[in-house]
C-alpha positions in Angstrom: 21.6 -21.5 14.6 24.8 -21.6 16.4 26.4 -22.6 19.4 29.8 -21.9 21.3 32.5 -24.4 20.6 31.6 -26.4 23.5 28.3 -26.4 25.8 24.8 -26.1 24.8 23.5 -24.3 21.8 22.5 -20.8 23.4 19.6 -18.4 22.6 22.3 -15.4 22.9 24.3 -16.8 20.0 21.3 -17.6 17.9 20.1 -13.8 18.3 23.6 -12.7 17.4 23.6 -14.8 14.4 20.3 -13.5 13.2 21.5 -9.8 13.8 24.7 -10.3 11.8 23.0 -12.3 8.9 20.2 -9.6 8.6 22.8 -7.0 8.4 25.0 -8.8 6.1 22.1 -9.3 3.7 21.1 -5.8 3.9 24.6 -4.7 2.7 24.5 -7.4 -0.2 21.0 -6.6 -1.0 21.6 -4.5 -4.2 24.4 -6.7 -5.4 22.1 -9.7 -5.0 19.3 -7.9 -6.9 21.6 -7.2 -9.8 22.4 -10.9 -10.0 18.8 -11.9 -10.4 18.4 -13.6 -13.8 17.0 -16.9 -13.0 14.0 -18.0 -12.9 12.7 -14.5 -13.7 15.0 -11.5 -14.2 12.8 -9.0 -11.7 15.9 -7.9 -9.7 14.3 -8.4 -6.2 16.1 -11.6 -4.8 18.2 -9.8 -2.6 15.4 -7.6 -1.3 13.3 -10.7 -0.6 15.9 -12.7 1.1 16.6 -9.7 3.3 12.9 -9.3 4.1 12.5 -13.0 4.9 15.4 -13.1 7.4 14.4 -9.8 8.9 11.0 -11.4 9.6 12.6 -14.3 11.2 14.8 -12.0 13.3 11.9 -9.8 14.4 9.9 -12.9 15.5 12.6 -14.6 17.4 13.7 -11.3 19.2 10.1 -10.6 20.1 9.7 -14.2 21.6 13.0 -13.7 23.5 11.9 -10.5 25.2 9.4 -12.6 27.4 12.1 -15.0 28.6 11.1 -18.0 26.7 13.3 -21.2 26.3 15.3 -22.0 23.3 12.8 -24.3 21.6 10.0 -21.7 21.8 12.2 -19.0 20.6 13.4 -21.3 17.6 9.7 -22.1 16.8 9.2 -18.3 16.5 11.9 -18.0 14.3 10.9 -20.5 11.8 7.2 -19.2 11.9 8.5 -15.8 11.3 10.5 -16.8 8.4 7.4 -18.9 7.0 5.1 -15.9 7.5 7.7 -13.2 6.1 8.9 -15.2 3.1 9.0 -13.3 -0.2 9.8 -14.5 -3.7 11.1 -17.9 -4.9 14.2 -17.8 -2.9 12.8 -16.3 0.1 10.2 -19.2 0.4 13.0 -21.8 0.0 15.1 -20.2 2.6 12.2 -20.0 5.0 11.9 -23.8 4.6 15.6 -24.1 5.4 15.4 -22.0 8.5 12.4 -23.7 9.8 14.2 -27.3 9.1 17.4 -26.0 11.1 15.3 -24.6 13.9 13.4 -28.1 14.2 16.5 -30.1 14.2 18.0 -28.0 17.1 14.8 -28.3 19.0 15.0 -32.1 18.8 18.5 -32.2 20.3 19.4 -34.2 23.3 22.1 -33.3 26.0 24.1 -36.4 24.7 24.6 -35.2 21.2 27.5 -32.9 20.2 26.7 -29.4 18.8 28.8 -30.0 15.7 26.9 -33.1 14.8 23.6 -31.5 15.6 24.2 -28.5 13.4 25.8 -30.5 10.5 22.4 -32.7 10.4 20.5 -29.4 10.6 22.2 -28.3 7.5 21.6 -31.5 5.8 17.8 -31.6 6.7 17.3 -28.0 5.8 18.7 -29.0 2.2 16.6 -32.1 1.9 13.5 -30.1 3.0 14.3 -27.5 0.4 14.7 -29.8 -2.5 11.3 -31.5 -1.4 9.6 -28.2 -1.4 10.5 -27.3 -4.8 8.2 -28.8 -7.7 11.1 -29.2 -10.1 14.5 -28.6 -8.4 17.0 -27.0 -10.6 20.7 -27.2 -10.2 23.0 -24.1 -10.3 20.8 -22.4 -7.8 20.3 -21.9 -4.0 19.6 -25.5 -3.8 23.1 -26.5 -5.2 24.6 -24.2 -2.9 22.9 -25.5 0.1 23.7 -29.1 -0.8 27.4 -28.3 -1.0 27.3 -26.5 2.4 25.6 -29.5 4.0 27.8 -32.2 2.4 31.0 -30.3 3.7 29.5 -29.8 7.1 28.7 -33.5 7.4 32.3 -34.5 6.3 33.8 -32.6 9.2 31.3 -33.2 11.8 33.2 -35.9 13.7 33.5 -36.9 17.4 35.9 -34.2 18.0 34.9 -31.4 15.7 33.9 -28.1 16.8 30.9 -26.1 15.6 33.1 -23.2 14.1 34.7 -25.9 12.0 31.5 -27.2 10.8 30.4 -23.6 9.6 33.7 -22.7 8.2 33.7 -25.7 6.0 30.1 -25.1 5.2 30.6 -21.6 4.2 33.8 -22.3 2.0 32.0 -25.1 0.2 29.0 -22.7 -0.4 31.4 -20.1 -2.0 33.0 -22.9 -4.3 29.6 -24.1 -5.2 28.6 -20.7 -6.0 31.4 -19.9 -8.2 30.3 -23.1 -10.3 26.7 -22.3 -10.6 27.3 -20.6 -14.1 28.4 -24.0 -15.5 25.2 -25.6 -14.3 22.8 -23.1 -15.5 22.7 -21.7 -19.0 20.9 -18.4 -17.8 23.5 -17.5 -15.4 26.4 -18.4 -18.0 24.8 -16.3 -20.8 24.5 -13.4 -18.3 27.9 -13.7 -16.8 26.8 -13.9 -13.2 26.3 -16.4 -10.3 23.0 -17.5 -8.9 21.4 -14.7 -6.7 19.8 -17.1 -4.3 23.0 -19.0 -3.9 24.8 -15.8 -3.3 22.3 -15.0 -0.6 22.7 -18.3 1.3 26.6 -18.0 1.0 26.2 -14.5 2.6 24.1 -16.1 5.5 26.6 -18.8 6.1 29.5 -16.3 5.9 27.6 -14.6 8.9 27.5 -17.9 10.7 31.2 -18.2 10.3 31.9 -14.6 11.3 29.7 -15.0 14.6 31.6 -18.2 15.5 35.4 -17.3 14.6 35.2 -13.4 14.6 36.8 -13.6 11.2 35.4 -12.2 8.0 35.4 -15.0 5.4 36.7 -14.3 1.7 34.5 -12.4 -0.4 32.6 -14.8 -2.7 32.1 -14.4 -6.5 30.2 -11.2 -7.0 28.2 -9.5 -9.8 30.5 -6.7 -10.1 33.7 -8.3 -11.1 35.0 -7.8 -14.7 33.2 -10.9 -15.9 29.8 -9.7 -15.4 27.8 -8.8 -18.7 25.0 -6.3 -17.7 21.5 -7.9 -18.4 19.0 -5.7 -19.9 15.5 -5.7 -18.2 12.5 -5.7 -20.7 9.9 -3.1 -20.4 7.2 -5.2 -21.9 7.6 -8.5 -20.2 10.4 -10.1 -18.4 10.3 -13.4 -19.9 9.5 -14.2 -23.5 8.2 -18.0 -22.9 7.7 -18.2 -19.1 4.6 -17.5 -17.1 3.6 -13.8 -16.7 2.4 -13.9 -13.0 3.9 -14.6 -9.7 1.2 -16.0 -7.3 1.8 -16.3 -3.5 -0.5 -17.1 -0.6 -0.4 -18.5 2.9 -2.6 -21.6 3.3 -4.3 -23.1 6.2 -4.5 -26.8 5.3 -4.0 -30.2 6.8 -0.9 -31.9 5.8 -2.3 -34.6 3.6 -3.9 -31.8 1.3 -0.5 -30.7 0.2 0.5 -33.5 -2.1 -3.0 -33.0 -4.3 -2.1 -29.2 -4.2 1.3 -29.7 -5.7 -0.2 -32.0 -8.4 -2.9 -29.3 -9.3 -0.3 -26.5 -9.2 2.7 -28.2 -11.2 1.0 -28.2 -14.5 0.0 -24.6 -14.4 3.5 -23.1 -14.6 6.9 -23.3 -12.9 8.9 -22.1 -9.9 6.6 -24.1 -7.7 7.6 -24.0 -3.9 5.2 -25.2 -1.1 6.9 -24.9 2.3 5.6 -25.1 5.9 3.8 -27.7 8.0 1.5 -28.3 11.0 -1.4 -26.8 9.2 0.2 -23.6 7.8 1.9 -23.3 4.5 3.6 -20.8 2.2 2.8 -21.3 -1.5 4.7 -19.7 -4.3 4.3 -20.4 -8.0 4.7 -18.6 -11.5 1.6 -19.1 -13.7 -0.3 -17.6 -16.5 -3.9 -18.6 -15.0 -4.0 -16.7 -11.6 -7.6 -17.9 -11.0 -6.6 -21.5 -11.3 -3.7 -21.3 -9.0 -5.8 -19.7 -6.3 -8.7 -22.2 -6.9 -6.1 -24.9 -6.1 -5.4 -23.4 -2.8 -9.2 -23.1 -2.1 -9.6 -26.9 -2.8 -6.8 -27.6 -0.4 -7.7 -25.3 2.5 -8.0 -21.5 3.2 -5.6 -19.3 1.3 -5.1 -15.8 2.8 -2.6 -12.9 2.2 -2.8 -13.6 -1.6 -0.3 -11.5 -3.5 -0.3 -11.5 -7.3 2.6 -9.7 -9.2 2.7 -9.4 -13.0 6.2 -9.3 -14.0 6.0 -6.8 -16.7 3.7 -4.4 -14.6 6.1 -4.7 -11.8 8.6 -2.6 -13.7 6.0 -0.3 -15.5 3.9 0.1 -12.5 6.9 1.4 -10.5 7.7 3.9 -13.1 4.0 5.2 -13.2 3.9 5.4 -9.4 7.0 7.4 -9.3 5.4 9.8 -12.0 2.2 10.1 -9.7 4.1 10.9 -6.4 4.4 14.5 -5.5 5.2 16.5 -2.5 7.4 15.7 0.6 6.4 14.0 3.7 7.9 12.7 6.9 7.9 9.1 8.4 8.6 9.2 12.2 9.0 6.1 14.5 7.1 6.9 17.7 7.7 5.2 21.2 4.2 5.8 22.6 0.6 6.9 21.8 1.4 10.4 23.0 4.5 10.6 21.0 2.7 9.2 18.0 0.0 12.1 18.2 2.8 14.7 18.5 4.4 13.2 15.3 1.1 12.9 13.4 0.0 16.4 14.4 3.1 17.8 12.8 2.2 15.9 9.7 4.2 12.9 9.7 3.3 9.4 8.9 3.8 7.4 12.1 5.2 3.9 12.8 4.9 2.7 16.2 8.1 1.3 17.7 10.2 1.9 20.8 11.6 -0.3 23.5 10.5 -3.9 23.0 8.8 -3.1 19.8 11.4 -2.5 16.8 9.4 -1.8 13.8 10.2 -4.2 10.9 11.4 -3.2 7.4 8.0 -3.7 6.1 6.6 -1.5 8.7 8.6 1.4 7.7 8.3 0.6 3.8 4.7 0.6 4.1 4.6 4.0 6.0 6.8 5.4 3.1 4.4 4.1 0.5 1.4 5.5 2.4 2.6 8.9 2.3 2.0 9.1 -1.4 5.0 11.6 -1.8 7.9 11.5 -4.1 10.2 12.8 -1.5 10.3 11.2 2.1 12.4 11.9 5.2 12.6 9.1 7.9 13.2 9.8 11.6 13.7 6.4 13.2 14.2 8.1 16.6 15.9 4.9 18.1 19.3 3.4 17.4 18.0 0.1 16.6 15.5 1.3 14.1 18.2 3.3 12.1 19.4 0.3 10.1 15.8 -0.9 9.4 14.9 2.6 8.1 17.9 2.7 5.8 16.9 -0.6 4.2 13.3 0.5 3.7 14.6 3.7 2.1 16.9 1.8 -0.4 13.9 -0.6 -1.1 11.5 2.3 -1.7 14.1 4.1 -3.9 14.9 1.0 -6.2 11.4 -0.3 -6.2 9.2 2.7 -6.4 11.5 5.4 -7.5 10.9 7.5 -4.3 13.6 9.7 -3.0 14.1 8.9 0.5 16.6 10.0 3.1 17.3 8.9 6.7 18.2 11.4 9.4 19.8 9.3 11.8 17.9 10.3 15.0 18.6 8.0 17.7 16.2 9.4 20.4 12.6 10.4 20.4 13.6 14.0 21.4 15.8 14.3 18.5 13.0 13.4 16.1 10.9 16.1 17.8 13.7 18.7 17.3 14.2 17.7 13.7 10.5 18.0 12.8 10.3 21.3 14.4 12.5 22.7 11.6 11.1 20.8 8.8 9.9 23.1 5.9 8.2 21.4 2.9 8.9 24.7 0.9 12.5 24.4 1.1 14.7 22.5 -1.4 14.8 18.8 -0.3 18.6 18.7 0.2 18.4 21.9 2.3 15.6 20.7 4.4 17.3 17.4 5.1 20.6 19.4 6.2 18.5 21.5 8.3 16.7 18.7 10.0 20.0 16.7 10.4 21.9 19.4 11.8 19.3 20.2 14.4 18.9 16.6 15.4 22.5 16.2 15.8 22.8 19.3 18.1 19.9 18.0 20.3 21.4 16.4 23.4 19.1 13.9 24.9 18.8 11.7 28.0 16.2 9.5 29.9 15.3 8.0 33.3 14.5 4.4 33.6 14.4 1.8 36.3 16.7 -1.3 36.2 14.8 -4.5 35.5 17.8 -6.9 36.4 21.3 -6.8 37.9 23.8 -5.4 35.3 27.1 -3.5 35.0 26.8 -0.1 33.5 29.1 2.8 32.5 28.1 4.3 36.1 29.0 1.0 37.9 26.9 -2.0 38.9 23.0 -1.7 39.2 20.4 -3.8 41.0 16.8 -4.5 40.0 14.8 -1.4 41.0 17.6 1.1 40.7 16.8 4.2 39.1 19.2 4.9 36.0 19.9 8.0 34.4 20.9 8.1 30.5 22.9 10.7 29.0 23.6 10.5 25.2 22.8 6.7 25.2 24.9 5.7 28.1 24.0 4.9 31.7 25.6 8.0 33.6 23.7 8.0 36.9 22.6 5.4 39.3 20.4 6.3 42.3 17.1 5.3 44.2 15.1 8.3 43.5 13.4 9.2 40.4 13.6 13.0 40.9 17.2 13.2 42.1 18.4 11.1 39.0 16.3 13.2 36.6 17.7 16.5 37.9 21.2 15.0 37.7 20.6 14.2 34.0 19.3 17.7 33.4 22.5 19.2 35.0 24.7 17.1 32.8 22.8 17.7 29.6 22.6 21.6 30.3 26.3 21.7 31.4 27.2 22.3 27.6 24.7 25.0 27.4 21.1 25.1 26.0 18.1 27.4 25.5 15.3 24.7 25.3 14.5 21.6 27.5 12.0 19.2 26.3 10.5 16.7 28.7 8.4 13.7 27.7 6.4 11.9 30.3 6.1 8.2 30.0 3.3 5.7 31.0 5.1 5.1 34.4 5.9 8.8 35.1 4.4 10.1 38.6 2.0 13.1 38.0 4.2 15.7 39.8 7.8 14.3 38.4 7.6 16.3 35.3 6.4 19.5 37.1 9.1 19.2 39.7 11.8 18.8 37.1 10.3 21.9 35.3 10.6 23.9 38.5 14.2 22.7 38.9 15.1 24.0 35.6 13.4 27.2 36.1 15.2 27.7 39.3 18.7 26.5 38.6 18.7 27.4 34.8 16.6 30.4 34.5 17.5 31.4 31.2 16.3 28.2 29.8 12.7 27.4 28.4 10.8 24.2 29.3 8.4 22.2 27.2 6.6 19.2 28.6 4.7 16.6 26.6 2.7 13.4 27.4 4.5 10.7 25.3 3.1 7.6 26.8 6.3 5.6 26.1 7.0 2.3 28.1 10.0 1.8 30.3 11.1 5.2 30.5 9.3 7.6 33.0 11.0 10.6 31.4 12.6 11.4 28.2 14.7 14.6 28.1 16.1 16.6 25.3 18.1 19.8 25.2 18.6 22.3 22.3 
């Protein structure tokens, strides 16, 4: 939720922020998971925060693709965070993100950006405290309050946005370092608060986007002061509730106070966030039925999730023992490509231009394989990072051995899958698939949607663009001419097999004409043509 040092708050910078924040949480996920000792030491706070912000990022990016205004995009971000929130800290963070988005949406042209964003941090903190049944200091709430107070102190008439977030991020790091002094569970374990650490990572990301500098490293769990925390195998808390209950709730706003009153006596870690008829409810209880019944009395609960803390650990071990065999998970950019990957035995996730899969999509596909060893083919540059996080989550939570072969094109994925051999040793299979994908040169043909500057020069809407190894290398006005230019460039380094994948917008004879061109000008090369059904790219091309 950022802005340049002057001018209006822009969607471009907000998008940059959510990307950097998501990547930063991805990098810090395992560290934050290891810090997780309060309220329940279930080791998933980093994962939950990452998935919450990732859901918000995916929602605003999807909205931005249809050229919406900033207010609509921010509403999508808030709703995405609310729907994707996981765990105690994730639900609290979703309320913060929603409150920040709401304050920015109310801004007037006369207001200064620094003041708007300082007030946004203040409102986010107030909203998060209000959402928690019994606020506890030494947690994400304390870190949020320190950051908001620091932002308010510097947000004077001449202040710049970067100064606001630099102050907020520094105050968050300082408050985080003091959390063990406020909470006995942290002090006894020798760690800082996991949720607070996650919020500090997000504020550091904001500072990085605005200043270009990486802030100092906040206190972590891996310093010499950390005392390892054993995770019990029978139950994660001796005195606390045994179950985590979460659900989305369709309910009128006036039904929420009675809901809070009904849930509060049942357990602890009560958080209810949302508004305008949609709420996210989180509570730790022993009586699951009573918690769900309270939701029914208030409205319509759905997407109900119940986790038994002890079984969360034991169940992961059991599922690991039950999983056998090796499977492939592939991201496909069209129906035809999905059929190709599925026909070769892969579990398919639909992705491609304009529809990057979420971490949850890829993680669900990994789990759906039922295999103990999984290879992921992301087949798109933007999906590689998502696949890596899903892989680490599956390994840490489910004990599945997962490797990402970093394919950045659909044709690389097809090439890698062609050499997959389940009977080989896992490491050897991954090595063969990786080597094959790396040596598969890739290109594409598309049509420019707007004026832009490319590696090949300026283009106008309607120009035909040839892509070689991820860069725009050819500009023309004829699909066939550009396609053959791409083929010549890819075959300039040699090759024995050309793979052509037709898209939705490919003329019937274009792939055939390209095949004839290869046969005439590169007679020693074989050609395979597939119907991929992908959007935006009439042709995808691979050379092996």
